[in-house]
C-alpha positions as CSV (number, residue, x, y, z in Angstrom):
1,X,104.0,106.1,67.0
2,X,104.3,105.3,70.7
3,X,106.0,107.4,73.4
4,X,108.7,105.9,75.5
5,X,109.9,108.0,78.4
6,X,113.5,107.8,79.2
7,X,115.9,108.8,82.0
8,X,119.6,108.8,81.1
9,X,122.1,107.4,83.6
10,X,124.3,110.5,83.0
11,X,124.2,113.4,85.4
12,X,125.4,117.0,85.0
13,X,125.6,117.7,88.8
14,X,126.1,115.8,92.0
15,X,122.5,116.1,92.9
16,X,119.9,113.5,93.9
17,X,117.3,115.0,91.5
18,X,119.4,113.9,88.5
19,X,119.9,110.3,89.7
20,X,118.1,107.3,88.1
21,X,115.5,106.8,91.0
22,X,114.6,110.5,90.7
23,X,114.2,110.1,86.9
24,X,112.0,107.1,87.5
25,X,109.8,109.4,89.6
26,X,109.4,111.7,86.6
27,X,108.5,108.7,84.4
28,X,105.9,107.6,86.9
29,X,104.4,111.1,86.6
30,X,104.5,111.0,82.8
31,X,102.7,107.6,82.8
32,X,100.1,109.1,85.2
33,X,100.3,106.1,87.5
34,X,98.7,107.8,90.5
35,X,95.7,108.9,88.4
36,X,95.1,105.4,86.9
37,X,95.2,103.1,89.9
38,X,92.5,104.3,92.3
39,X,90.6,101.3,93.6
40,X,92.7,98.9,91.5
41,X,94.4,95.8,92.7
42,X,97.9,96.3,91.2
43,X,100.2,93.5,90.4
44,X,103.8,94.7,90.2
45,X,105.4,91.9,88.2
46,X,109.2,91.9,88.6
47,X,112.0,89.4,88.9
48,X,113.2,89.2,92.5
49,X,116.0,86.8,91.5
50,X,117.1,84.0,93.7
51,X,120.1,82.6,95.6
52,X,123.1,85.1,95.2
53,X,121.4,87.5,92.7
54,X,122.0,91.2,93.5
55,X,121.6,92.9,90.1
56,X,117.8,92.7,89.9
57,X,115.8,95.9,90.2
58,X,117.0,97.7,93.3
59,X,114.5,98.0,96.2
60,X,114.8,101.8,95.9
61,X,113.2,101.7,92.5
62,X,110.5,99.2,93.6
63,X,109.6,101.4,96.6
64,X,109.0,104.4,94.4
65,X,106.6,102.4,92.2
66,X,104.8,100.9,95.2
67,X,104.5,104.3,96.9
68,X,103.0,105.9,93.7
69,X,100.4,103.2,93.6
70,X,99.5,103.7,97.3
71,X,99.4,107.5,96.8
72,X,96.9,107.0,94.0
73,X,94.6,104.8,96.1
74,X,95.7,101.4,94.6
75,X,96.4,98.2,96.4
76,X,99.9,97.0,95.3
77,X,101.7,93.8,95.6
78,X,104.9,92.6,94.1
79,X,104.8,89.2,92.5
80,X,107.2,86.6,90.9
81,X,107.4,82.9,90.4
82,X,107.1,80.8,93.6
83,X,110.8,79.8,94.1
84,X,111.9,83.4,93.6
85,X,109.2,85.0,95.7
86,X,110.0,82.6,98.4
87,X,113.1,84.1,100.1
88,X,112.8,87.5,98.2
89,X,113.5,89.2,101.5
90,X,117.0,87.9,101.4
91,X,117.6,90.2,98.4
92,X,116.0,93.2,100.0
93,X,112.3,92.7,98.9
94,X,110.6,92.7,102.2
95,X,107.3,94.5,102.9
96,X,109.1,96.8,105.3
97,X,111.6,97.8,102.6
98,X,109.4,98.0,99.5
99,X,106.1,98.9,101.2
100,X,103.9,96.0,100.1
101,X,103.8,92.2,100.3
102,X,105.5,89.8,97.9
103,X,103.3,87.0,96.6
104,X,104.1,84.0,94.4
105,X,102.3,84.5,91.0
106,X,100.5,81.1,91.0
107,X,100.6,80.3,94.7
108,X,103.2,78.4,96.7
109,X,102.8,75.2,94.7
110,X,102.0,76.8,91.3
111,X,98.6,75.3,91.3
112,X,96.6,78.5,90.9
113,X,96.2,79.4,87.3
114,X,93.8,80.1,84.4
115,X,94.2,78.1,81.2
116,X,93.9,79.8,77.8
117,X,93.6,77.7,74.6
118,X,96.0,79.0,71.9
119,X,97.7,76.3,69.9
120,X,101.3,76.9,68.9
121,X,103.6,74.0,67.9
122,X,103.8,71.7,71.0
123,X,101.7,74.1,73.2
124,X,98.0,74.0,73.5
125,X,97.1,75.8,76.8
126,X,98.9,78.8,78.2
127,X,98.5,78.8,82.0
128,X,98.4,82.3,83.3
129,X,99.3,82.6,87.0
130,X,96.2,83.3,89.1
131,X,97.6,86.3,91.0
132,X,98.3,88.0,87.7
133,X,95.0,87.4,86.1
134,X,93.1,88.3,89.3
135,X,94.7,91.7,89.5
136,X,92.9,94.6,87.8
137,X,96.0,96.6,86.9
138,X,99.5,95.4,85.9
139,X,102.8,97.2,86.3
140,X,105.5,95.4,84.4
141,X,108.7,96.4,86.2
142,X,111.5,94.7,84.3
143,X,115.3,94.5,84.5
144,X,117.2,94.5,81.3
145,X,119.9,91.8,80.9
146,X,121.1,89.1,78.6
147,X,119.4,85.8,78.1
148,X,120.8,82.5,76.7
149,X,117.6,81.5,74.9
150,X,117.0,84.8,73.1
151,X,120.0,87.0,73.9
152,X,118.0,89.7,75.7
153,X,115.3,89.9,78.4
154,X,113.3,92.9,79.6
155,X,109.7,93.9,79.4
156,X,108.5,91.0,77.1
157,X,110.6,88.4,79.0
158,X,109.4,89.5,82.4
159,X,105.8,88.8,81.4
160,X,106.3,85.9,78.9
161,X,107.9,83.6,81.4
162,X,107.1,85.2,84.7
163,X,103.4,85.2,84.4
164,X,103.0,81.6,83.3
165,X,103.2,78.5,85.5
166,X,106.2,76.2,85.3
167,X,104.4,73.7,83.0
168,X,104.0,76.4,80.3
169,X,107.5,77.9,80.8
170,X,108.9,74.4,80.2
171,X,106.8,73.9,77.1
172,X,108.0,77.3,75.8
173,X,111.6,76.1,76.0
174,X,110.7,72.7,74.6
175,X,109.1,74.4,71.6
176,X,112.6,75.1,70.4
177,X,112.9,71.3,69.7
178,X,109.7,71.1,67.8
179,X,111.3,71.6,64.4
180,X,113.7,68.7,63.6
181,X,117.4,69.3,63.6
182,X,119.0,65.8,63.9
183,X,118.7,62.9,61.5
184,X,120.1,59.8,63.2
185,X,120.1,57.6,60.1
186,X,122.7,59.8,58.6
187,X,125.1,59.3,61.5
188,X,125.0,55.7,62.6
189,X,128.5,55.7,64.0
190,X,128.5,56.1,67.9
191,X,132.2,57.3,67.8
192,X,131.2,60.1,65.4
193,X,128.4,61.1,67.7
194,X,130.8,61.3,70.5
195,X,133.1,63.4,68.4
196,X,130.3,65.9,67.7
197,X,129.8,66.2,71.5
198,X,133.5,66.7,72.2
199,X,134.0,69.4,69.5
200,X,131.5,71.8,71.2
201,X,133.3,73.9,73.8
202,X,130.0,75.0,75.4
203,X,128.4,71.6,76.0
204,X,125.7,72.7,73.6
205,X,125.1,69.3,72.0
206,X,124.9,66.0,73.9
207,X,123.9,62.4,73.2
208,X,120.2,62.0,74.2
209,X,120.0,60.3,77.6
210,X,117.1,58.0,76.5
211,X,118.0,57.3,72.9
212,X,121.8,57.0,72.3
213,X,121.3,57.3,68.5
214,X,119.8,60.7,69.0
215,X,121.5,64.0,69.6
216,X,120.1,66.7,71.8
217,X,120.9,70.4,71.2
218,X,120.9,72.7,74.2
219,X,119.8,75.9,72.6
220,X,120.7,78.0,75.6
221,X,124.4,77.1,75.4
222,X,124.6,77.2,71.6
223,X,126.1,80.3,70.1
224,X,125.8,78.9,66.6
225,X,129.6,78.8,66.1
226,X,129.3,75.9,63.7
227,X,132.1,73.7,65.2
228,X,129.7,70.7,65.4
229,X,128.7,71.1,61.7
230,X,132.3,70.8,60.7
231,X,132.5,67.2,61.9
232,X,128.9,66.0,61.6
233,X,128.2,63.9,58.5
234,X,126.4,65.9,55.8
235,X,122.7,66.2,56.4
236,X,122.8,64.8,59.9
237,X,122.6,68.0,61.8
238,X,121.1,71.4,61.1
239,X,121.6,74.6,63.1
240,X,118.5,76.3,61.9
241,X,117.2,79.8,62.8
242,X,113.7,78.4,63.1
243,X,114.5,76.6,66.4
244,X,115.9,79.7,68.0
245,X,113.2,82.0,66.6
246,X,110.5,79.8,68.0
247,X,111.3,80.9,71.6
248,X,111.0,84.5,70.6
249,X,107.6,83.9,69.0
250,X,106.4,81.9,72.0
251,X,107.4,84.8,74.3
252,X,105.3,87.2,72.2
253,X,102.3,84.9,72.2
254,X,102.7,84.3,76.0
255,X,102.8,88.0,76.6
256,X,99.8,88.6,74.4
257,X,97.8,86.0,76.4
258,X,98.7,87.6,79.7
259,X,98.0,91.2,78.5
260,X,94.6,90.0,77.1
261,X,93.4,89.4,80.7
262,X,93.6,93.2,81.4
263,X,91.3,95.8,80.1
264,X,92.7,98.4,77.7
265,X,94.8,101.0,79.6
266,X,95.2,98.8,82.6
267,X,98.8,97.8,82.0
268,X,102.0,99.8,81.8
269,X,105.7,98.9,81.5
270,X,109.0,100.1,83.1
271,X,112.5,98.9,82.4
272,X,115.6,99.4,84.6
273,X,118.7,99.0,82.4
274,X,121.4,98.8,85.0
275,X,124.1,96.2,85.8
276,X,123.3,94.2,82.7
277,X,124.8,90.7,82.8
278,X,125.0,88.0,80.1
279,X,122.4,85.8,81.6
280,X,118.9,85.9,83.1
281,X,118.4,86.9,86.7
282,X,116.9,83.4,87.3
283,X,120.4,81.8,87.3
284,X,120.8,82.7,90.9
285,X,124.0,84.7,90.8
286,X,125.3,88.1,89.5
287,X,128.3,88.4,87.3
288,X,130.1,91.6,86.2
289,X,128.1,94.0,84.0
290,X,128.9,93.5,80.3
291,X,127.4,96.8,79.1
292,X,127.3,100.3,80.6
293,X,124.1,101.3,82.4
294,X,121.6,102.6,79.8
295,X,119.0,104.3,82.1
296,X,115.3,103.9,82.9
297,X,112.4,103.6,80.5
298,X,108.6,103.7,80.7
299,X,105.8,103.3,78.3
300,X,102.3,101.9,77.9
301,X,103.5,100.1,74.7
302,X,105.5,96.9,75.5
303,X,106.8,96.6,71.9
304,X,108.1,100.2,71.9
305,X,109.8,100.0,75.3
306,X,111.8,96.9,74.4
307,X,112.6,98.3,71.0
308,X,113.8,101.6,72.6
309,X,115.8,99.9,75.3
310,X,117.5,97.7,72.8
311,X,118.3,100.7,70.6
312,X,119.8,102.7,73.5
313,X,121.7,99.7,74.8
314,X,123.0,99.0,71.3
315,X,124.7,102.3,71.1
316,X,127.0,101.5,74.0
317,X,130.0,99.2,73.9
318,X,130.3,95.6,75.0
319,X,132.7,95.4,77.9
320,X,134.4,92.3,76.6
321,X,136.9,92.1,79.5
322,X,133.9,91.5,81.8
323,X,132.6,88.5,79.9
324,X,132.9,85.1,81.7
325,X,135.9,83.4,80.3
326,X,133.7,80.5,79.1
327,X,131.9,82.9,76.7
328,X,133.2,84.2,73.3
329,X,132.3,86.9,70.9
330,X,131.1,84.9,67.9
331,X,129.9,87.7,65.7
332,X,130.3,91.5,65.6
333,X,127.2,92.2,63.6
334,X,124.0,93.5,65.0
335,X,123.2,94.1,68.7
336,X,125.9,93.5,71.3
337,X,123.8,90.9,73.0
338,X,123.7,89.0,69.7
339,X,127.5,89.1,69.6
340,X,127.8,86.8,72.5
341,X,124.7,84.7,72.2
342,X,124.9,84.1,68.4
343,X,123.5,85.4,65.1
344,X,120.2,83.4,65.3
345,X,119.4,85.0,68.7
346,X,118.4,88.4,67.4
347,X,117.0,90.3,70.4
348,X,114.7,92.4,68.2
349,X,112.7,89.4,67.0
350,X,110.3,89.5,70.0
351,X,109.5,93.1,69.2
352,X,108.7,92.1,65.6
353,X,106.5,89.2,66.7
354,X,104.8,91.4,69.3
355,X,104.0,94.0,66.7
356,X,102.6,91.4,64.4
357,X,100.3,90.3,67.2
358,X,99.1,93.9,67.6
359,X,100.7,94.4,71.0
360,X,102.3,97.7,70.0
361,X,104.5,99.6,67.6
362,X,108.3,99.4,66.9
363,X,108.0,103.1,65.9
364,X,108.5,105.3,68.9
365,X,109.4,108.7,70.2
366,X,112.0,108.7,72.9
367,X,111.2,111.5,75.4
368,X,114.0,112.3,77.8
369,X,112.4,113.3,81.1
370,X,115.5,115.2,82.3
371,X,118.0,115.9,79.5
372,X,121.6,116.1,80.7
373,X,122.9,119.7,80.6
374,X,126.3,120.1,78.9
375,X,128.0,122.3,81.5
376,X,131.7,122.7,82.0
377,X,131.9,122.9,85.8
378,X,129.7,122.7,88.8
379,X,130.1,123.2,92.5
380,X,130.0,120.3,94.9
381,X,127.6,120.4,97.8
382,X,129.1,118.6,100.9
383,X,126.9,117.0,103.5
384,X,127.2,118.7,106.8
385,X,128.8,116.7,109.6
386,X,126.3,118.1,112.1
């Protein structure tokens, strides 16, 4: 059983030592970061977002991780994909603010990588970004949020997509189309194909731009509502779990490839579960949070930390009034992220696939680093005006 350290967003008193950044400090101590990084080149992989994003990991948290590495004698740098690292200072990730440089994972043109042969469906080579593989220690600093391909992204997602070059990331998304879902010979009527397109309120299915007799399913938009199946001729279209589950399995394999480039004990994971929105931070904007803040997590086990974060988040309520009006609650079974992204997008699947690959255990002990005291009243300390 793995240990996952946890800091609750709740406070008993109006004191800084009970705030989330202070609890992250305690998690850093529990993970013994300072004792583990002496002489190491430390890649702090995070998502810096782009454009108008402001719900990514706040620079206050990043600075604490960076400072701990420097205190321990490590050489830290923050890293993300090239188009996000470029302009990261616009969202507060400058070297002056966080205490270390920000580098693109695979260079400014994504041409610096190492290829790893591991065949899976349409993917042969997994191209790990050079700045990741060259580092001797990895800190996976993730932000928990929703994701249209798999309903949830945190520790696994941060490495699975963020440590690969664009060619591999694209292939991982394309893998969802590997298993057949459309049979053109069973729907030869162009008008019927157009009707299938029109019945989807999410633009989830379209006529293929190169072959008008083919239909193309956008798995990101699809919440498996089944409206298209109600009009499609029998046997012409299948909304099959295998297509959706493929992305989760690809994420687990990608993460396994990345972690295999580090020696045992040379990687650790932290997740900040605040301002959780329906979509990935890569969309370039921030919407209203759809779940209450769940806290901060830390573990050397990537399977356990995602499992624990999902469990804690799952005990909170979906703030339905904050959903974009274009989204709908399709199911009320399972995890809240599954409610809005569809029953085939089970956020726990990546943990199951990761456990099967030997990346960790879904069984964990959640250790609260600063349990909230149940007190009835407390004094308020005011800041002096002088």
